[in-house]
C-alpha positions in Angstrom: -175.5 65.0 -251.3 -173.3 61.9 -251.8 -170.3 63.7 -250.3 -172.3 64.8 -247.3 -173.4 61.2 -246.6 -169.7 60.0 -246.9 -168.6 62.7 -244.4 -171.5 61.7 -242.0 -170.5 58.0 -242.2 -166.9 58.9 -241.6 -167.8 60.8 -238.5 -169.9 57.9 -237.2 -167.0 55.6 -237.7 -164.8 58.0 -235.7 -167.3 58.1 -232.9 -167.1 54.3 -232.7 -163.4 54.5 -232.0 -163.1 57.6 -229.9 -166.6 58.6 -228.5 -168.0 62.1 -228.5 -165.2 63.7 -226.4 -162.2 61.9 -228.1 -162.0 59.3 -225.4 -161.2 55.8 -226.8 -164.2 53.5 -227.2 -164.0 49.7 -227.6 -166.7 47.1 -227.9 -166.2 43.9 -225.8 -168.3 40.8 -225.5 -170.2 42.3 -222.6 -170.6 45.9 -223.8 -168.9 49.1 -224.8 -166.1 50.8 -222.7 -165.0 54.4 -222.8 -161.4 54.8 -221.7 -158.8 57.6 -221.5 -155.6 58.6 -223.2 -152.4 58.9 -221.2 -149.0 60.2 -222.2 -145.6 58.6 -221.5 -142.3 60.5 -220.9 -139.6 60.3 -223.5 -141.8 59.3 -226.4 -144.5 60.9 -228.6 -146.6 57.7 -228.4 -149.7 57.8 -226.2 -151.6 54.9 -224.7 -155.3 54.1 -224.3 -156.2 53.0 -220.8 -159.4 51.2 -219.8 -159.6 51.0 -216.0 -162.0 48.9 -213.9 -163.2 46.5 -216.5 -165.3 43.8 -214.9 -164.3 40.2 -215.8 -166.7 38.5 -213.3 -169.8 39.2 -211.3 -169.3 40.9 -207.9 -168.3 38.0 -205.5 -170.8 39.1 -202.8 -173.8 37.4 -201.1 -174.2 33.9 -202.3 -171.2 34.3 -204.6 -168.9 35.2 -201.7 -167.2 31.7 -201.5 -168.2 30.6 -205.0 -166.2 30.3 -208.2 -166.2 33.5 -210.3 -169.1 33.9 -212.7 -169.1 35.8 -216.0 -170.1 39.5 -215.7 -173.5 40.7 -216.6 -173.6 42.5 -220.0 -174.4 46.2 -220.1 -176.3 48.2 -222.7 -175.1 51.8 -222.3 -171.4 52.9 -222.7 -169.5 52.1 -219.5 -167.0 54.7 -218.2 -163.6 53.0 -217.7 -161.4 55.8 -216.6 -160.9 55.4 -212.8 -159.1 52.7 -210.8 -161.4 50.0 -209.4 -161.9 49.3 -205.8 -159.2 47.1 -204.2 -160.2 43.6 -202.9 -160.7 43.4 -199.1 -157.4 44.0 -197.3 -155.7 46.3 -194.8 -155.6 49.5 -196.7 -153.1 51.1 -194.3 -150.5 48.5 -195.2 -150.7 49.3 -198.9 -150.4 53.0 -198.1 -147.2 52.3 -196.2 -145.9 50.1 -198.9 -146.5 52.8 -201.5 -144.6 55.3 -199.3 -141.8 52.8 -198.9 -141.3 52.5 -202.6 -141.7 56.2 -203.2 -144.8 55.8 -205.3 -147.3 58.6 -205.9 -150.7 56.9 -206.2 -154.2 57.7 -204.9 -155.4 54.4 -203.4 -159.0 53.4 -204.2 -161.3 52.2 -201.5 -161.6 48.5 -200.6 -164.6 46.4 -201.4 -165.8 42.9 -201.9 -166.9 44.0 -205.4 -163.3 44.0 -206.8 -163.0 41.6 -209.7 -161.8 44.0 -212.3 -158.9 44.4 -214.6 -157.1 47.3 -216.4 -156.1 47.3 -220.0 -153.4 49.4 -221.6 -152.9 49.5 -225.4 -151.0 51.7 -227.8 -153.2 54.6 -229.1 -151.7 54.4 -232.6 -152.2 50.6 -233.0 -153.3 49.5 -236.4 -156.8 48.4 -237.1 -157.1 44.6 -236.5 -153.7 44.7 -234.8 -152.5 41.5 -233.2 -150.1 42.7 -230.5 -148.5 40.5 -227.9 -150.5 40.5 -224.6 -148.8 40.7 -221.2 -151.0 40.0 -218.3 -149.7 41.0 -214.8 -150.6 39.3 -211.5 -149.8 41.5 -208.5 -148.0 40.3 -205.4 -148.7 40.9 -201.7 -148.6 37.5 -200.0 -152.1 36.6 -201.3 -153.5 39.1 -198.8 -152.5 42.5 -200.2 -152.3 44.4 -203.5 -154.2 45.8 -206.4 -154.0 46.0 -210.1 -153.8 49.8 -210.4 -150.5 50.1 -208.7 -149.0 48.7 -211.9 -149.3 51.3 -214.7 -148.7 49.5 -218.1 -148.5 52.7 -220.2 -144.7 52.9 -220.5 -144.4 49.2 -221.4 -147.1 49.6 -224.0 -145.7 52.8 -225.6 -142.1 51.6 -225.7 -142.6 48.0 -226.6 -145.8 48.0 -228.6 -147.7 45.4 -226.5 -151.1 45.2 -224.8 -150.8 45.1 -221.1 -153.5 43.8 -218.7 -153.4 43.9 -214.8 -155.9 41.9 -212.9 -157.3 41.8 -209.3 -158.3 38.7 -207.4 -159.8 37.9 -204.1 -157.3 38.0 -201.2 -156.9 36.6 -197.7 -159.8 34.7 -196.2 -162.1 35.6 -199.1 -159.6 34.3 -201.6 -157.7 31.4 -200.1 -159.6 30.1 -197.0 -160.3 26.4 -197.3 -162.7 24.4 -195.1 -162.3 21.2 -197.1 -165.9 21.4 -198.4 -168.1 23.4 -200.7 -168.5 26.2 -198.2 -165.0 27.4 -198.8 -163.1 25.2 -201.3 -159.9 27.3 -201.3 -157.9 28.9 -204.1 -160.7 31.1 -205.2 -158.2 33.8 -205.8 -156.5 31.5 -208.4 -159.9 30.8 -209.9 -160.4 34.5 -210.2 -157.1 34.7 -212.1 -158.3 31.9 -214.4 -161.5 33.9 -215.1 -159.4 37.0 -216.0 -157.3 34.9 -218.4 -160.5 33.6 -220.0 -161.8 37.2 -220.3 -158.5 38.0 -222.1 -159.1 35.2 -224.6 -162.6 36.3 -225.3 -162.1 40.1 -225.5 -158.5 41.2 -226.0 -158.9 41.4 -229.8 -161.0 44.5 -229.2 -158.0 46.2 -227.8 -155.6 45.2 -230.5 -154.2 42.1 -228.6 -153.5 38.6 -229.9 -155.2 36.0 -227.8 -152.8 33.4 -229.2 -149.8 35.4 -227.8 -150.5 35.8 -224.1 -147.7 36.1 -221.5 -148.5 36.0 -217.8 -146.0 37.7 -215.5 -146.1 38.5 -211.8 -143.9 39.3 -208.8 -143.7 37.7 -205.4 -147.1 36.0 -204.7 -147.9 37.1 -208.3 -144.8 35.1 -209.4 -146.1 32.2 -207.4 -149.4 32.5 -209.1 -147.8 32.5 -212.5 -145.9 29.3 -211.5 -149.1 27.8 -210.3 -150.9 28.4 -213.6 -148.1 26.5 -215.3 -149.0 23.6 -213.1 -152.8 23.9 -213.3 -154.9 22.0 -215.8 -157.5 24.7 -215.5 -155.1 27.3 -217.1 -154.1 25.2 -220.1 -154.2 27.1 -223.4 -155.0 30.4 -221.6 -151.4 31.6 -222.0 -148.3 30.9 -224.0 -145.3 32.2 -222.0 -144.7 32.9 -218.4 -142.4 35.2 -216.2 -142.1 34.7 -212.5 -140.3 37.4 -210.6 -139.2 36.6 -207.0 -141.8 33.8 -206.4 -142.6 30.3 -207.6 -145.0 27.5 -206.6 -142.5 25.6 -204.5 -142.0 28.7 -202.4 -141.8 27.5 -198.8 -144.9 28.2 -196.7 -146.9 29.5 -199.7 -148.6 26.2 -200.4 -150.1 23.6 -198.1 -150.8 20.0 -199.1 -153.8 19.4 -196.8 -156.6 21.8 -196.2 -156.8 20.8 -192.5 -153.4 22.6 -192.2 -155.4 25.8 -192.5 -156.2 25.7 -188.8 -152.7 26.9 -188.1 -153.1 29.9 -190.3 -155.0 32.0 -187.7 -151.9 32.0 -185.5 -151.5 35.7 -185.3 -150.1 36.1 -188.8 -151.5 38.1 -191.6 -150.8 35.8 -194.5 -152.7 32.8 -195.8 -151.7 29.9 -198.0 -152.9 28.5 -201.2 -153.6 24.8 -201.0 -153.7 21.6 -203.1 -157.4 21.5 -203.8 -157.6 18.7 -206.3 -159.0 21.1 -209.0 -156.8 24.1 -209.7 -153.9 22.2 -208.1 -154.5 18.5 -208.4 -151.3 17.5 -206.7 -148.4 19.2 -204.8 -146.3 21.4 -207.0 -143.1 19.3 -206.9 -145.1 16.2 -207.7 -146.5 17.8 -210.8 -143.0 19.2 -211.8 -141.3 15.9 -211.2 -143.9 14.0 -213.3 -143.4 16.6 -216.1 -147.1 17.3 -216.2 -147.0 21.1 -216.3 -148.2 23.2 -219.1 -145.4 23.3 -221.7 -144.5 27.0 -222.1 -141.3 29.0 -222.2 -140.5 30.2 -218.7 -138.5 33.2 -217.4 -137.6 33.0 -213.7 -135.6 35.4 -211.6 -134.7 36.8 -208.2 -133.2 39.9 -206.8 -129.8 39.7 -205.1 -131.1 41.0 -201.7 -134.7 39.7 -201.5 -134.8 39.5 -197.7 -133.1 42.8 -196.8 -135.7 45.5 -196.0 -139.3 45.2 -197.1 -139.9 41.7 -195.7 -137.9 42.0 -192.4 -139.8 45.3 -191.8 -143.1 43.6 -192.5 -142.2 40.8 -190.1 -141.4 43.4 -187.4 -137.9 41.9 -186.9 -136.7 44.5 -184.3 -133.3 46.0 -184.4 -132.0 44.2 -187.5 -130.7 47.5 -188.9 -128.1 47.7 -186.1 -127.0 44.1 -186.1 -128.2 40.8 -184.7 -127.1 37.9 -182.6 -127.3 34.2 -183.3 -129.5 33.4 -180.4 -132.3 35.7 -181.7 -131.9 34.2 -185.1 -132.3 30.6 -183.8 -135.5 31.8 -182.1 -136.8 33.3 -185.3 -136.2 30.1 -187.2 -138.3 28.2 -184.6 -141.1 30.7 -184.3 -141.5 33.2 -187.2 -144.4 32.1 -189.4 -142.6 32.8 -192.6 -139.2 31.5 -191.6 -140.1 28.6 -189.3 -138.3 25.4 -190.3 -137.7 21.9 -188.9 -135.7 22.2 -185.7 -133.6 19.2 -186.8 -132.1 21.3 -189.6 -131.3 24.4 -187.6 -127.8 23.3 -186.4 -126.6 22.6 -189.9 -128.1 25.9 -191.2 -126.5 27.9 -188.4 -123.1 26.3 -189.1 -123.4 26.9 -192.9 -124.4 30.6 -192.7 -122.9 31.8 -189.4 -120.0 29.5 -188.5 -117.9 31.0 -185.7 -118.8 34.7 -186.4 -120.2 36.7 -183.6 -120.0 40.2 -185.1 -123.6 41.6 -185.0 -123.3 43.2 -188.5 -121.9 40.1 -190.1 -124.5 38.0 -188.3 -127.2 40.3 -189.6 -125.9 40.2 -193.1 -125.7 36.4 -193.1 -129.2 36.2 -191.7 -130.6 38.3 -194.6 -128.8 36.1 -197.0 -130.3 33.0 -195.4 -133.8 34.5 -195.7 -133.3 35.3 -199.3 -131.9 31.9 -200.2 -134.5 29.9 -198.3 -137.5 31.8 -199.5 -136.6 32.9 -203.0 -133.3 31.7 -204.6 -133.4 28.0 -203.8 -137.1 27.5 -204.8 -136.5 29.5 -208.0 -133.4 27.4 -208.9 -135.3 24.1 -208.2 -138.2 25.3 -210.4 -135.8 26.2 -213.2 -134.2 22.8 -213.0 -137.5 21.0 -213.2 -138.6 23.0 -216.3 -135.2 22.6 -218.0 -135.2 18.8 -217.4 -138.7 18.7 -219.0 -137.1 20.1 -222.2 -138.8 23.5 -221.9 -137.0 26.8 -222.7 -135.9 28.5 -219.4 -134.2 31.9 -218.9 -132.9 32.9 -215.4 -131.9 36.3 -214.1 -130.6 37.9 -211.0 -131.5 41.6 -210.6 -128.8 43.5 -208.8 -129.4 47.3 -208.8 -130.7 49.3 -205.9 -132.9 52.1 -207.3 -131.5 55.6 -206.6 -134.9 57.0 -205.8 -134.8 55.3 -202.4 -131.9 57.6 -201.3 -131.3 56.9 -197.6 -134.8 55.7 -196.9 -133.4 52.1 -196.7 -130.3 51.0 -194.9 -127.1 51.5 -196.7 -126.5 47.7 -196.5 -129.5 47.0 -198.7 -128.8 46.1 -202.3 -131.6 45.0 -204.7 -134.5 44.4 -202.3 -137.7 42.4 -202.8 -139.8 44.1 -205.5 -137.1 46.6 -206.7 -137.1 45.3 -210.3 -140.8 46.3 -210.7 -139.8 50.0 -211.1 -137.7 49.0 -214.2 -140.0 46.4 -215.6 -142.9 48.9 -215.8 -140.8 51.8 -217.1 -141.0 53.7 -213.8 -138.8 56.6 -215.0 -141.2 57.3 -217.8 -144.6 57.1 -216.1 -146.8 60.2 -216.0 -150.3 58.9 -215.4 -152.0 57.5 -212.3 -148.7 56.1 -210.9 -145.5 58.2 -210.7 -142.5 58.0 -208.5 -140.8 60.7 -206.3 -137.7 61.9 -208.0 -136.2 61.0 -211.4 -134.2 58.0 -212.3 -130.6 58.6 -213.4 -129.7 58.4 -217.1 -128.2 55.0 -216.4 -131.4 53.8 -214.8 -133.5 55.0 -217.7 -131.3 53.0 -220.0 -131.6 49.9 -217.7 -135.4 50.3 -217.6 -135.6 50.4 -221.4 -133.4 47.3 -221.7 -135.5 45.3 -219.1 -138.7 46.3 -220.8 -137.1 45.1 -224.1 -136.1 41.8 -222.6 -139.5 41.2 -221.1 -141.4 42.2 -224.3 -139.1 40.2 -226.5 -139.9 37.2 -224.4 -143.6 38.0 -224.7 -143.2 38.2 -228.5 -141.0 35.2 -229.2 -140.4 33.2 -226.1 -136.8 34.4 -226.2 -135.7 37.7 -224.5 -132.8 38.4 -226.9 -132.7 41.1 -229.4 -130.7 43.8 -231.1 -128.6 46.0 -228.8 -129.0 43.7 -225.8 -126.4 41.6 -223.9 -127.0 38.0 -225.0 -129.1 36.1 -222.5 -128.2 32.4 -222.7 -130.8 29.7 -221.9 -130.7 28.1 -218.5 -129.3 24.7 -219.5 -127.0 22.1 -217.9 -124.4 24.9 -217.5 -127.0 26.9 -215.5 -126.5 30.2 -217.4 -128.2 33.3 -216.0 -128.1 37.0 -216.7 -126.9 39.6 -214.2 -129.3 42.6 -214.6 -127.5 45.7 -213.4 -126.6 49.0 -214.9 -124.5 46.9 -217.1 -125.6 43.3 -218.0 -123.4 40.2 -217.8 -123.9 36.5 -218.6 -122.9 34.2 -215.7 -123.2 30.6 -214.6 -124.2 28.6 -211.6 -125.7 31.2 -209.3 -124.6 30.5 -205.7 -123.8 26.9 -206.6 -122.4 26.1 -203.1 -125.6 27.2 -201.3 -127.8 25.3 -203.7 -125.8 22.1 -203.1 -126.1 22.7 -199.3 -129.9 22.9 -199.5 -130.3 19.9 -201.8 -127.6 17.3 -200.9 -128.3 16.8 -197.2 -131.6 15.1 -196.2 -132.3 17.3 -193.2 -132.1 20.5 -195.2 -133.9 19.2 -198.2 -136.8 18.2 -195.9 -137.0 21.8 -194.7 -138.7 22.7 -197.9 -141.0 19.7 -197.9 -142.1 20.0 -194.4 -142.6 23.8 -194.7 -145.1 23.1 -197.5 -147.1 21.0 -195.1 -147.7 24.0 -192.8 -150.0 26.9 -193.4 -148.3 30.3 -193.3 -148.9 32.1 -196.6 
């Protein structure tokens, strides 16, 4: 009889971990979740995935323009195996973006009820494990995107981390500000804070260490990461940060005054975050200059052709594939919502980037470089300098490889476009679950993906990306070291030093960044 009782108790314990059909079961602060098990190419390790986990009440009705509220507990086991609904956005744009990056993914519907996150954790984790936690914030100009496009299973399986991807309110529902309690602005950022608080309260149940949380994001997600470093509301909710192709001093992504929101509705689809006095008490550069940011190690990087395909296509810049002329470029610099700059700076910029050239292809190429420098590189370098001067560890990279899976779907002049590093960060060649990619990566690309996952995960573990078998990545110090991330990796110094000096040593160009932050365009 005693033996039978022991067997019965053992079975009950097993049910608490796996449920009745061998699906993984966890108990959170709010209730039990039943997930699923997914495989990963190239390894015998599998991953437990919990999809559509609520971290806040549905932001509907009276909560539509309110701060996120904790979710309601549930009593029965909650199924967590399907991607959650996306926040309100133009679904067709996401479909086109998925096609552009050759991703196979069944898009969920859109809904205001969208404050959910996904959790991926190694299936063979030890009981009471304390694994590093990596929390991803998606990009999309603060108006597009969803958590489920980013499958964390390969990163978990290969690097033994817990990975979380979150959603947050977008566009008018997430970032509209009317300067009063009706719409205070930055609700999307407040959603992110709520998700980070959920991680602190619940991630132990998934084998994660709440005292070892790294936030990382790309584009507007990188801007979000950078903003959390500046926000007093995010203090102690994370311990390291990675910003890919986006920072809080990104031109036209932040506005200083909420009344500048009136210019948002000028026929453009993107909406800015704002200095609201709460999440962001002061403009980003003021916080950085005063050395008042949250003191965490910071990895920052850009791709070497950020403004080469995805963004020009989304801006409907006609004919750029076949060349451009300087007259049209001057017009874009005066009128394009994302590119518009102070007219006083245009002559110096045209001289610096175009000189006497009139060749349409050369003019086009120089224009794409200008866009990448102005929107991504210069803000990233400025941010790296501020953090370095505050005495904080900083690591900088330039990603340089064009993924082979694109084939000829992008122009042959395109190098590493905006977002191209994501395929490698998330182990794209090894995914076999809800997100896969058309075609296989080359052997060299698989090796690159493994190295990038290793760099990112090492940083999440230790605040230092270096490790055995990796090219040494030197800190960004007074020598401005950075790592070239290509099929082979190389340590270099002073990325585009001449361009950086151009943007920062002449008042009329330096003011371009300052004045662009005073307008409302993203």
